[in-house]
N, C-alpha and C positions, 0 to 999 in steps of 0.2 A: 504494500500500500504506500502511495505517495500523497502527501498533504502539503499544499503550498499556501502559506499565509501571505497575503498581499496588502499593500497600503497600510502597514502597521504604523500608527502614529509615533510610537516609540518602542523600539526593541531594546529591552533593558537587561543589563548584566552580561554583556558580551565579554568573553575572556579567552585568552590563549590557553592552550592545553597545559602549559607549564605552571599556571597559577593555582596553588593549592589552597591558599587563603589570602586575605588582605589584613593588614595590621596598621596600627598607629594612624597617622593622618591620612593614609591611603583609604582608611575606612570611610572617609567622607567623599570619596570619588566613586562614581557609579557610571561606568562606560555604557554608552547607548548609541543607537543609530536612529535618526529621525527619518520618517517615511521609508520604511524598510520592508524587506521580504524575509521569509524563513521557509526553508524546504525540509520536510521530514520524509525520510524513506526507511522502511523496515523498523519503525519505532525509534529511530535515531535522528539527530540533527545532521542533515547532509550538507546544507549550505545556508548562508544568510548574507545580507548586505543591503545597500541602498536600492530603492526601487529601480533606479536607472540601470542596475545590473541584474535585474530579476530575469531568471531563465524563462524561455517560452514554455508554457505548460504543455505536457503531453496529453493525449486524449483521455487516458485513464486516470489522470491526477484529480484529486479532490481539491477544489479551490475555496479558500475562506477569505473573504474580504474583511479586513480588520480596520477599516477606515475609522479614525477617531479613537481607536482602542490601543491599550498598552499590552505588550506581550512580554512576559518575564518567566524565569524558572519557577516551578512550583516550590512551595515552602518545604524546608527540611527541618523536621522536629526531632532533635537529637536527644531529648530527655523526656520520657513519659512513663507513666504507670498505668497504661490504658487497660490492662487486664486486671480487673478487680470485681468483687461481688458486692451488690447492694449499694447503699449510699450512706452518707454521714451528715444529713442535714440538721440533726439534733445538735451536733457539735457546733455547727454554724450558729444556731440559736444561742448555745451556751457562750460562744465568744461575744455575741452581741450583748449578752448579759454581763460580760466582764471577765470571764475565765480566759486564761492564756492557753496557748498551744501546749505548753508544758504541763499546766494544771489539768487540762483535759486528758493528757496522756497518763498522768499519775493516777487518775480516777478509772483507768482501764479503757479509755477512749483512744483516739488516734490510730496508729498503725495496728495495735493489738485488736481494736474493734474490727478493722477491716480483715485481719487475719481470722478472727472467729467466723465472720460471714463467709469468707472464702473457703475455709476448711469444711464448712457445712454444705457447700455447693458441689454439685457434680461437675465433671469436666464438660459435659454437654451444656449445662446451664451457664457455666463460665464462658464457654466459647460463644454462645448465642449473645450474651450481653456484650462481649468484647467485639464481636463482629459488627454489631450495630454501631458501636462507638467508632470503630475504624472507618466504616462507610461514611459516617457523619463528618469526620475530620478530612477525609478525602474530598468530599463535596465542598468543604471550606478551603480547599487548596493545598492540603498537605500531600506532597508527592514522594516522601520518604520519611520513615519513622523508626525510632528506637523504642523498644518496650522492655521494661524491667519486670523481674519477679520481685519478691520481697514482702508480699502479703500472705505468704504461705506459712513460713516460719516452722514448718515441719518437713521432714524428708518427702513425704507423700504429697503435701500441698505445694511445695516449691516445684517439684517435678510436674505436678498438674498444671501449674501456671506456665512453665516453660514449654510443655507439650501443646498448650493452647496457642502460645506464640508461634510455635512451629506450624500448627494448622493454619494460622493466619498467613504465614509466609507462603504456604503451599497454595492457598486459595485466592490470594489477592495479588494484583500485578505490581504494586509499588514495592521498592526495596524496604525490607524490615530487618532490623538488627535486634537480637535478643541479648539482654544483660542479666546475669545472675546476681541478685541483690539479697541473698539469704541473710546478710548482716545488716538488715534494715532496722531491726529492734531486737531486744531480748525477749523471747517468749516467757510467759509468767513462770513456767516451771524451771527456767534457768536464771531467774532473777538474781539469785545469789551465787551463781556458778557460771560466769561468762566464758571461762576457758573451756568448760565442758561443751558449751554450745558451739564455740569456734572449732573445737575438735570434731564435733558432729558435721559441721559444714565442710571441713577440710578432709577428713578421713572417710566420711560416708557419702556426702552429697556430691562433692566435686568429682570423684571417680565415676559416679552414675551419670552425671551431666556430660562428662567427657565421652563416656561410652556411647551415649545416644546423640552426641554432637548437638546439644540443646542450647548452647550459649555461645555468643561471640565475644562477650566482655564480662568482666567481674566488677562489682561495685560494693561500697560499704558506706554507712552513714557515720562519718568521722565527726563526732560531736560530743560535748559534755553530756553525760547521762546515757550515752549510747555506746560508741566504740572509740577507744583512745587511738593515739598515733601508733602505739606499739601494736594494738590489735589490728590496725589498718595494715601495717607493714607485714605482719604475720599472714594475713589473709591474701594480700596482693601477691606476696611471694609464692604462696601455695597456688594461687590461680595462674600465675605465669608459668608454673611447672606444667600446667595442662593447656598452655597456649592461649589463655584468656588475658587480653590486655586490660588494664584497669581503666575505669571511669569512676570518679569519687564524688559523693555528696560531701561537701566540706564548707566550713565557714558560714553556715546558715545563721546560727545564733552566737557562736563564739569562734574565735581564731585560736586554735590550739596546736598549730604546726602541721596540719593535714595537707596544706598546699605543697609544702616542701617534700612531704612524703610522697605525694602524687608524682611530682616531678622526678624524684629519686627512682621511682618504679616505672617511669616513662608512661604515665597515665595519658590516655588519648585526650581526656578532658577532666577538668575540675569544675564542678557544677554547684551553683548557688552563689557563694561569694558575697553575700549581703554584708558581711563583716570582712574588711580587708585591711591588712596592715602593710606598712612599707616593705617589711621582709617577705611578705607573700608576693608582692609585685616583683621584688628582686629575684625570688626563687623561680618565677615564671619567665623572666628574661632569658633569652637565648635557649629556651626549651622548645620541645615539640608538642607541648601540652596546650590545649585550647581552653581558655576560660569561657564558661557558659553561664549566662544570666537567665533567671527565671522570673520575669517581672510579674506574672499573674499570681505567683505565690506571695510576693510582697504585697500586691494589691489586695488579695483575699485575706491575708493574715494581719495586715496593717503593720508589717515590719519594714525596716529600711530596704531600699532598692540597692542592687549591686552598683557600686560607684564606677559606672561605665566610662565616664570621661577620664577618670584617673588611670584606668587601664590603657585607654587609647593614647592619652598624653605620654604614657610611659613607653609607647611604641609597640604595645601588645595588640593581638587580635581579640575579637570577642564574637561569640555566637549567642543566639537567642533561641530558647526552647520553651515549651508550654508547661512542663512539669505536670501534665494532665494526671490528676489523681483525685480520689473522693474526699480527701481531708483538707488539703491546703491549696489546691488549684483545680477545681472541678470544671475545667474547660480545656479543650484541645484546639481552640480557635486561634490559629497563628496570625490572623488579621488583627485580632485584639492584642496579641503579644507585640506585634509591630507598633501599633498605636500607643500602647502603654509604655513601650521603650522610649518612644519619642516624647510623650507627654510628661512622664514621671522620671525618666532617666536622662532626659535631655540629649538623646541621640539624634543626630540629623537623620532625615529620611533615608539618605544615602547609606549611612552607617547601619541603620536598622535593617535595610534590605540586604546589605552585604552579610550582616550577622545571621539573618534568617534564611539565607540561601547558601552561598559558597562556604562560609565559615561553619554553618551548621552541617554541611556535607562533610567537611573535614572532621568534625567532632563525631561523625558516625563512620569514618573510614571510607566514605563514598565520594570523595572529591574528584575522582576520575569518572564518575558515573552520572552525577546530578549536581545541581546547585548553580549552574551558569549556562549561558548560551554559548556553547562550545561545540565545534564540529566533532561528531563521534559520541557525544553524550546522549543519554536517553532523553527523549522528547517528552519530559514531564513538565508541563507548561500551564501558565495561567493567562487567560485572555480576559482582560477587564471589560467592563461596560465602558461606554464613552466617558472619558475623564479629562479634565483640563491638564493634569500633570500627575506624576507619581507621588508628589507631596500631598495631593488630595486624598490619597489612600489612608494614611494615618490621621490626617486632619479631620475627615468626616468619619470618625472612629466607629460610629454605631451603624453605618450604612454597609450594605453588602455590595462590594465592588466587582465581584467576579461574575463574568458572563458564562464562561465555560472553563472546565478543568480538563486537561488532556494528560493521559497517562500512556506513555510509549506511543504518542501520536494519536491515540484514540480518545474521542470526546466521551466524558462520563455522562450518563443519562441523568 
């Protein structure tokens, strides 16, 4: 199949094959072509350029006139917990009444609440809920997604989550990466014996996950009251022995040295970073680790936002992700993430789009496949409604700007 987009008002995020990410002040640059064409063949970007260079369509090509519309890569969501059971709206009400995230967790809510609901769900029930969420975020423009386990907290339930993620990979056309997050919280029965739980993860679960090839990455919640830097290094080292590269939840509420630990173990990304110290920025400098901000979590919990401008001014890259989960970010709408980053984190629209596309792709290990308009990459694309400019996208934050989503060059219904 060949699909030719013509008369594109702006073809946004055009990149050479060599660009893995953008960093520092380059985050504020967004290369584009005015009045452009783009040709898709066999699900991949075949060619693009100004309309003056548009190839003559063949008889069997599908032609899409994009007059007045923007065309850009689909969003890349590099941090989600999309596979979960039930909801936690009562905790939302509790926070309105004044309870903190930590206080709710201490009362048996939070992650342990989700774990109880997930453990009681069958794999079929869990898959059905997750399938609906995945289809919803795809319709909202997500063209690649990472999904974590971590609401199981038992051998059987963690494997159930990862098997559901595998089924989603098999049944849906977008790239999906699976991350093992068994160290998301301590189960109640291990409350006073953290080392026994880590031993369970390392000696029992990791070999089973490796045998079934259920995960691409390994993650841990490095935070006071959850897992220490020493715990983090112990688990990341074990995961690496099974070929799982780290991605870490770190610096959400406290900075305890987890960023440096992530860099030490070559973490693909360090995510949250609402609390950031000078030494954390220093640790990230000259590393291959991508900082990832999760602004919907800050919005929902009322906690500080990741200091994005400090990272950029230090010459670092930044990615944006949804943190889609039932407790602290119950949305996978990357359009909202883009707008929130601009409004609350003071990112320029250019930086926010870079962070939600190319840099997000790097944070998933997919920078060669998606995240930019590059010849040879998958044609996972967003065609906007008629818009005055790309800055209008986050500006009119409550409007739906997407006319059509294309996955491998095929329009979603």
